[in-house]
NUDREN-60838 format. One record per residue: residue in three letters; chain; x, y negated, z of N, C-alpha, C, CB in turn. Coordinates in Angstrom, 1 decimal. Atoms other than C-alpha are relative to their C-alpha. Glycine has a CB too. Layout:
<nodes>
ALA	A	X	Y	Z	X	Y	Z	X	Y	Z	X	Y	Z
...
</nodes>
This chain:
<nodes>
MET	A	0.8	-1.2	0.1	99.7	-139.8	106.7	-0.1	0.5	-1.4	-1.5	-0.3	0.5
VAL	A	0.0	-0.7	1.3	99.7	-137.3	103.8	-1.5	0.1	-0.4	0.7	1.3	0.0
GLU	A	1.4	-0.1	0.6	96.6	-137.5	101.5	-0.3	1.5	0.0	-0.1	-0.6	-1.4
PRO	A	0.3	-1.4	0.1	94.7	-134.2	101.7	0.0	0.4	-1.5	-1.4	0.3	0.6
ARG	A	-0.1	-0.5	1.3	95.2	-132.1	98.6	-1.4	0.4	-0.4	0.9	1.2	-0.2
ARG	A	1.3	-0.3	0.6	92.2	-131.6	96.3	0.1	1.1	-1.0	-0.7	-1.3	-0.6
VAL	A	0.0	-1.1	1.0	91.2	-128.8	94.0	0.6	-0.5	-1.3	-1.5	0.5	-0.2
ARG	A	-0.5	0.5	1.3	91.9	-131.1	91.0	1.5	-0.1	-0.1	-0.6	-1.4	-0.2
ASP	A	-1.4	0.1	0.0	95.5	-131.3	92.1	0.7	1.3	-0.4	0.5	-0.4	1.4
TYR	A	-0.6	-1.3	0.2	96.1	-127.6	91.5	-0.7	0.9	-1.0	0.2	0.7	1.3
MET	A	0.8	-0.8	0.9	93.4	-126.3	89.2	0.6	0.1	-1.4	-1.5	-0.5	0.0
THR	A	-0.3	-0.2	1.4	94.0	-124.9	85.7	-1.1	-0.7	-0.8	0.3	1.5	-0.3
THR	A	1.0	0.7	0.8	92.3	-127.1	83.2	-0.2	0.6	-1.4	0.3	-1.5	-0.1
GLU	A	0.1	-0.7	1.3	93.0	-125.2	80.0	-0.4	1.4	0.2	1.4	-0.1	-0.8
VAL	A	0.6	-1.2	-0.3	90.7	-122.3	80.5	-0.6	0.7	-1.2	-1.1	-0.1	1.1
ARG	A	0.5	-0.8	1.1	90.0	-119.5	78.0	-1.4	0.4	0.4	0.9	1.2	-0.3
THR	A	1.4	-0.4	-0.3	86.2	-119.0	77.9	-0.6	0.9	-1.1	-0.9	-1.3	0.1
VAL	A	0.8	-0.7	1.0	83.7	-116.8	76.1	-1.4	-0.4	0.1	0.1	1.6	0.2
THR	A	1.4	0.4	0.0	80.1	-117.2	75.2	-0.8	1.3	0.3	-0.4	-0.6	-1.4
PRO	A	0.8	-1.1	-0.4	77.2	-115.0	76.3	-0.4	0.9	-1.2	-1.2	-0.4	0.7
ASP	A	0.4	-0.8	1.2	76.5	-113.8	72.7	1.2	0.7	-0.6	-0.6	-0.9	-1.0
MET	A	-1.1	-0.8	0.5	80.0	-112.5	72.1	-0.1	1.5	0.2	1.3	-0.6	0.6
GLU	A	0.1	-1.4	-0.1	80.1	-108.8	71.5	1.0	0.5	1.1	0.4	0.7	-1.4
ILE	A	-0.8	-0.4	-1.2	81.4	-107.1	74.7	1.4	0.6	-0.3	-0.8	1.0	0.8
MET	A	-1.3	-0.6	0.3	84.2	-105.1	73.1	0.9	-1.0	-0.6	-0.2	1.2	-1.0
ARG	A	-0.8	1.1	0.5	85.5	-108.2	71.4	0.6	-0.7	1.2	-0.7	-1.0	-0.9
ALA	A	-0.5	0.7	-1.3	85.7	-109.9	74.9	1.0	0.9	0.7	-1.2	-0.3	0.9
VAL	A	-0.9	-0.9	-0.6	87.4	-106.8	76.3	1.3	0.0	-0.7	-0.6	1.5	0.0
GLY	A	-1.3	0.1	0.8	90.0	-106.9	73.5	0.7	-1.2	0.3	-0.3	0.1	-1.4
LEU	A	-0.7	1.3	-0.3	90.7	-110.6	74.2	0.6	0.1	1.4	-1.0	-1.1	-0.1
LEU	A	-0.5	0.0	-1.4	91.0	-109.9	78.0	1.3	0.8	0.0	-1.1	0.7	0.9
VAL	A	-1.2	-0.8	0.0	93.6	-107.2	77.4	1.1	-0.7	-0.8	-0.3	1.4	-0.6
GLU	A	-1.0	0.6	0.9	95.4	-109.0	74.6	0.6	-1.2	0.7	-0.7	-0.5	-1.3
GLU	A	-0.5	1.2	-0.6	95.7	-112.2	76.6	0.4	0.2	1.5	-1.1	-1.1	0.0
ASP	A	-0.4	-0.3	-1.4	96.5	-110.4	79.9	-0.7	-0.8	1.1	1.5	-0.1	0.1
LEU	A	0.8	0.8	-1.0	93.7	-112.1	81.9	-0.8	1.0	0.8	-0.9	-1.0	-0.8
SER	A	0.8	-0.8	-0.9	91.6	-110.8	84.7	-1.5	-0.3	-0.1	0.4	-0.1	1.4
GLY	A	1.4	0.4	0.2	88.4	-112.5	83.6	-0.2	-1.3	-0.8	-0.7	-0.2	1.4
PHE	A	0.3	1.2	0.8	86.7	-115.2	81.6	-1.3	-0.7	0.6	-0.3	0.4	-1.5
PRO	A	1.3	0.7	-0.3	84.2	-117.9	82.5	-0.9	0.1	-1.3	0.3	-1.5	0.3
VAL	A	1.0	-0.1	1.1	81.1	-117.6	80.3	-0.7	-1.4	-0.1	-1.0	1.2	0.1
VAL	A	0.6	1.4	0.1	79.9	-121.0	79.0	-0.9	0.0	-1.3	1.1	-1.1	-0.1
ASN	A	0.8	0.3	1.2	77.3	-122.3	76.5	0.7	-1.0	-0.8	-1.5	-0.4	0.4
ASP	A	-0.6	1.0	0.9	78.0	-124.7	73.7	0.3	-1.4	0.6	-0.9	-0.2	-1.2
ALA	A	-0.2	1.3	-0.7	77.7	-127.7	76.1	1.1	0.2	1.1	-1.3	-0.4	0.6
GLY	A	-1.0	-0.2	-1.1	80.4	-126.2	78.4	-0.6	0.3	1.4	0.9	-1.2	0.1
GLN	A	0.6	-0.4	-1.3	77.9	-125.3	81.1	0.4	1.4	0.4	-1.5	-0.3	0.0
LEU	A	-0.4	-1.3	-0.5	79.0	-122.4	83.3	-1.3	0.8	0.1	0.8	-0.1	1.3
LEU	A	1.1	-0.9	-0.1	76.6	-119.5	82.9	0.3	1.3	0.8	-0.4	0.5	-1.4
GLY	A	-0.4	-1.2	-0.7	78.6	-116.7	84.5	1.5	0.3	-0.1	-0.8	1.2	-0.5
MET	A	-1.4	-0.5	0.2	81.9	-114.8	84.7	0.0	1.4	-0.5	0.8	-0.1	1.4
LEU	A	-0.3	-1.4	0.4	83.1	-111.7	82.9	1.3	0.4	0.6	0.0	0.1	-1.6
THR	A	-1.2	-0.4	-0.7	85.5	-110.0	85.2	0.4	1.5	-0.3	-0.2	-0.1	1.5
GLU	A	-0.5	-1.4	0.1	87.6	-106.8	85.2	-1.0	1.0	0.6	1.4	0.2	0.6
ARG	A	1.0	-0.9	-0.6	85.0	-105.3	87.5	-1.2	0.2	-0.9	-0.5	-0.6	1.4
ASP	A	1.1	-0.1	1.0	82.2	-106.1	85.0	0.4	1.0	-1.1	-0.4	-1.4	-0.5
ILE	A	-0.4	-0.8	1.1	84.2	-104.5	82.3	0.2	1.5	0.3	1.3	-0.5	-0.6
ILE	A	-0.1	-1.4	-0.5	84.9	-101.3	84.3	-1.4	0.5	0.1	0.7	0.0	1.4
ARG	A	1.3	-0.5	0.0	81.2	-101.1	84.8	-0.5	0.3	-1.4	-1.0	-1.1	0.6
VAL	A	0.3	-0.3	1.4	80.8	-101.3	81.0	0.6	1.4	-0.4	0.6	-1.1	-1.0
GLY	A	-0.7	-1.2	0.3	83.3	-98.4	80.7	-0.7	1.2	0.7	1.4	0.0	0.5
THR	A	0.6	-1.2	-0.6	81.5	-96.2	83.2	-1.4	0.2	-0.6	-0.2	-0.3	1.6
GLN	A	1.2	-0.2	0.8	78.2	-96.8	81.4	0.2	0.7	-1.3	-0.8	-1.3	-0.2
ALA	A	-0.4	-0.6	1.2	79.9	-95.9	78.2	0.2	1.5	0.2	1.2	-0.6	-0.7
GLY	A	-0.2	-1.4	-0.3	80.9	-92.6	79.8	-1.3	0.8	0.1	0.8	0.1	1.3
TYR	A	1.3	-0.7	-0.1	77.3	-91.8	80.4	-0.8	0.0	-1.3	-0.9	-0.7	1.1
PHE	A	0.8	0.1	1.2	75.9	-93.0	77.1	0.8	0.2	-1.3	-0.6	-1.4	0.0
ASP	A	-0.9	-0.3	1.1	78.9	-92.3	74.9	0.2	-1.1	-1.0	-0.5	1.2	-0.8
GLU	A	-0.2	1.1	0.9	79.1	-95.8	73.4	0.0	-1.3	0.9	-1.0	-0.1	-1.1
ILE	A	0.0	1.3	-0.6	79.8	-99.4	74.4	-0.6	-1.0	-0.9	1.4	-0.4	0.5
VAL	A	0.7	1.0	0.9	77.3	-101.9	72.9	-0.6	-1.1	0.9	-1.0	0.7	-0.9
GLY	A	0.6	1.1	-0.7	76.0	-105.2	74.0	0.8	-1.3	-0.1	-0.3	0.4	1.5
SER	A	-0.7	1.3	0.0	77.0	-108.8	74.5	0.6	-0.3	1.4	-0.9	-1.1	-0.5
VAL	A	-0.6	0.5	-1.2	79.0	-110.6	77.2	-1.2	-0.3	1.0	0.8	-1.2	-0.2
GLY	A	1.2	0.4	-0.9	75.6	-111.9	78.6	-0.6	1.2	0.6	-1.0	-0.7	-0.8
ASP	A	0.6	-1.2	-0.6	74.5	-108.3	79.2	0.8	0.5	1.2	-0.1	1.1	-1.1
PHE	A	-0.9	-0.6	-1.0	77.4	-107.5	81.5	0.6	-1.0	1.0	1.1	0.7	-0.6
MET	A	-0.7	1.0	-0.8	78.6	-110.8	83.0	-0.7	-0.1	1.4	0.0	-1.4	-0.6
THR	A	0.5	0.4	-1.3	78.2	-111.8	86.7	-0.6	-1.3	-0.1	1.1	0.1	1.1
ARG	A	0.7	1.3	0.1	75.6	-114.5	86.9	0.0	-0.8	1.4	-1.5	0.3	-0.4
SER	A	0.0	0.6	-1.3	75.7	-115.2	90.7	1.4	-0.4	0.3	-0.6	1.0	1.1
LEU	A	-1.4	0.5	-0.2	78.7	-117.4	91.2	0.2	-0.9	1.2	0.5	-0.7	-1.3
GLU	A	-0.4	1.1	-1.0	80.5	-119.4	93.9	0.9	-0.9	-0.8	0.6	0.6	1.3
THR	A	-0.8	0.9	0.7	81.9	-122.5	92.4	0.6	-1.1	1.0	-0.8	-0.7	-1.1
VAL	A	-0.5	1.1	-0.8	84.0	-125.4	93.7	0.0	-1.3	-0.9	1.5	0.3	0.5
HIS	A	0.0	1.3	0.7	84.1	-129.1	92.8	1.5	-0.5	0.0	-0.9	-1.0	0.7
PRO	A	-1.3	0.5	0.0	87.3	-130.9	91.7	0.5	-0.8	1.2	0.2	-0.8	-1.2
ASP	A	-0.4	0.9	-1.1	87.2	-133.2	94.7	-0.1	0.8	1.4	-1.0	-1.2	0.1
ASP	A	0.0	-0.8	-1.3	86.8	-130.3	97.3	1.4	0.0	0.5	-0.5	1.4	-0.3
SER	A	-1.2	-0.2	-0.7	89.5	-130.0	99.9	0.7	1.3	-0.4	-0.2	-0.1	1.5
LEU	A	-0.7	-1.2	0.3	92.1	-127.5	98.8	0.1	0.9	1.2	1.4	-0.3	-0.5
MET	A	0.0	-0.8	-1.2	92.4	-126.3	102.4	-1.3	0.7	0.3	0.3	-0.9	1.2
ASP	A	1.3	-0.7	-0.2	88.7	-125.6	102.6	-0.2	1.1	-1.0	-1.2	-1.1	-0.2
VAL	A	0.1	-1.1	1.0	88.8	-123.6	99.4	1.0	1.1	0.3	0.3	-0.6	-1.4
ALA	A	-0.9	-1.1	-0.5	91.9	-121.7	100.7	-0.7	0.8	1.0	1.3	-0.7	0.5
GLU	A	0.7	-0.8	-1.0	89.8	-120.7	103.7	-1.1	0.9	-0.6	-0.6	-1.0	1.0
ARG	A	1.0	-0.8	0.7	87.1	-119.5	101.3	0.6	1.2	-0.7	-0.8	-0.8	-1.1
PHE	A	-0.8	-1.2	0.5	89.7	-117.3	99.6	0.2	1.0	1.0	1.3	-0.5	-0.7
VAL	A	-0.3	-0.9	-1.1	90.6	-115.8	102.9	-1.2	0.8	0.4	0.6	-0.8	1.2
GLU	A	1.2	-0.6	-0.5	87.0	-115.1	103.8	-0.7	0.8	-1.1	-0.9	-1.1	0.5
SER	A	0.7	-0.7	1.1	86.0	-113.6	100.4	0.9	0.9	-0.8	-0.7	-1.0	-0.9
SER	A	-0.8	-0.8	0.9	87.2	-111.1	97.9	0.2	-0.7	-1.4	-0.7	1.4	-0.2
HIS	A	-0.2	0.7	1.3	87.2	-113.7	95.1	1.4	-0.3	-0.3	-0.8	-1.3	0.0
ARG	A	-1.4	0.3	0.5	90.4	-114.1	93.1	0.1	-1.4	-0.6	0.4	1.0	-1.0
ARG	A	0.0	1.3	0.7	89.3	-117.3	91.4	-1.4	-0.6	0.3	0.3	0.1	-1.5
PHE	A	1.3	0.7	-0.1	86.6	-120.0	91.7	0.0	-0.9	-1.3	-0.1	-0.8	1.3
PRO	A	0.2	1.0	1.1	85.3	-121.8	88.6	-0.2	-1.4	0.7	-1.3	0.3	-0.8
VAL	A	0.1	1.4	-0.5	85.6	-125.6	89.1	-1.0	-0.7	-0.9	1.4	-0.7	-0.1
VAL	A	1.1	0.6	0.8	82.4	-127.3	88.0	-0.3	-1.4	0.5	-1.2	0.9	0.2
ASP	A	0.4	1.4	-0.3	81.5	-130.9	87.8	-1.3	-0.3	-0.9	1.1	-1.0	-0.3
GLY	A	1.2	0.2	0.7	77.9	-131.7	86.9	-0.5	1.2	-0.9	0.1	-1.2	-0.9
GLY	A	0.5	-1.2	0.7	77.2	-128.1	85.8	1.0	0.4	-1.1	-1.3	-0.2	-0.6
VAL	A	-0.9	-0.3	1.1	80.1	-128.2	83.3	1.3	0.5	0.6	0.3	-1.3	-0.9
LEU	A	-1.3	-0.6	-0.4	83.2	-126.0	83.7	1.1	-1.0	-0.3	0.3	1.3	-0.7
VAL	A	-1.2	0.9	0.3	86.3	-128.3	84.1	1.3	0.7	0.4	-0.2	-1.3	0.8
GLY	A	-1.2	-0.7	-0.4	88.8	-125.7	85.4	-0.3	1.2	0.8	0.9	-0.9	0.7
LEU	A	0.0	-1.1	-0.8	89.6	-122.7	87.4	1.0	-0.2	1.1	0.3	1.4	-0.8
LEU	A	-1.0	0.0	-1.1	91.3	-122.4	90.8	0.1	1.4	0.4	-0.5	-0.9	1.2
CYS	A	-0.3	-1.4	-0.4	93.0	-119.1	91.5	0.8	0.1	1.3	0.8	0.7	-1.2
ARG	A	-0.8	-0.2	-1.2	94.6	-117.7	94.6	1.5	-0.5	-0.3	0.0	1.5	0.4
ARG	A	-1.4	0.4	0.3	98.0	-118.3	92.8	0.1	-1.5	0.1	0.4	0.6	-1.4
ASP	A	-0.1	1.5	-0.1	97.2	-122.0	92.6	0.1	-0.5	1.4	-1.3	-0.6	-0.7
VAL	A	-0.1	0.3	-1.4	96.7	-122.1	96.3	1.4	0.3	0.5	-1.1	0.7	0.9
LEU	A	-1.3	-0.3	-0.4	100.0	-120.3	96.8	1.0	-1.0	-0.5	0.4	1.4	-0.5
ARG	A	-0.9	1.1	0.6	101.7	-122.9	94.5	-0.1	-1.2	0.9	-0.4	-0.3	-1.4
ALA	A	0.2	1.2	-0.9	100.2	-125.6	96.8	0.7	0.2	1.3	-1.5	-0.3	0.2
LEU	A	-0.7	-0.3	-1.2	101.7	-123.8	99.8	1.5	-0.4	0.0	-0.2	1.4	0.4
THR	A	-1.5	0.3	0.2	105.2	-124.4	98.4	0.2	-1.5	-0.2	0.5	0.8	-1.2
ASP	A	-0.1	1.5	0.3	104.4	-128.1	97.8	0.4	-0.6	1.4	-1.3	-0.5	-0.6
SER	A	-0.4	0.7	-1.2	106.1	-130.3	100.4	-1.1	-0.8	0.7	1.2	-0.9	-0.2
ALA	A	1.1	0.8	-0.6	102.9	-132.2	100.9	-0.9	0.9	0.9	-0.9	-0.6	-1.1
TRP	A	0.8	-0.9	-0.8	101.2	-129.1	102.4	0.7	0.2	1.3	-0.2	1.4	-0.7
PHE	A	-0.7	-0.2	-1.3	103.9	-128.4	105.0	1.1	-1.1	0.0	0.7	1.4	0.0
PRO	A	-1.0	1.0	-0.2	106.3	-131.0	106.4	1.4	0.6	-0.4	0.1	-0.5	1.4
SER	A	-1.3	-0.4	0.4	109.9	-130.8	105.1	0.8	0.6	1.2	0.8	-1.1	-0.6
ARG	A	-0.7	-0.7	-1.1	112.2	-128.5	107.1	1.5	-0.5	0.1	0.0	1.5	-0.2
GLY	A	-1.3	0.7	-0.1	115.2	-130.8	106.6	1.2	0.9	-0.5	0.2	-0.3	1.4
GLY	A	-1.2	-0.7	0.6	117.4	-128.7	104.3	0.0	1.5	0.3	1.2	-0.5	0.5
GLU	A	0.0	-1.4	-0.2	116.4	-125.2	105.5	-0.3	0.8	-1.3	-1.1	0.4	1.0
</nodes>
């Protein structure tokens, strides 16, 4: 019998993060420069406080259109209500959560501390793993 795959088997552990006190335009610059779609927001202890996503930043831009300037910190614009996963969660269960939601990524948290990210692409990578599907014998 094949062991069920866990989040820890496919999550990204080297995650670029920002802090809630970082100036928002600095975070936007990093997002564009590093070609990312979002950042986990953590405190000095590595505890997950929120996510700063492309959607959040577009909201910043629309507000700037009304007020003619973009000011504030990451903490002013980040999404605070998050769905997270644990490193030992079943990858299949999390894949089903991706299907049922619009989320592109789930922060992986253990004891309140961010330990990684699991993205849709990670699940797709797992789909190509021979442990997910039985071998097709040379097809």
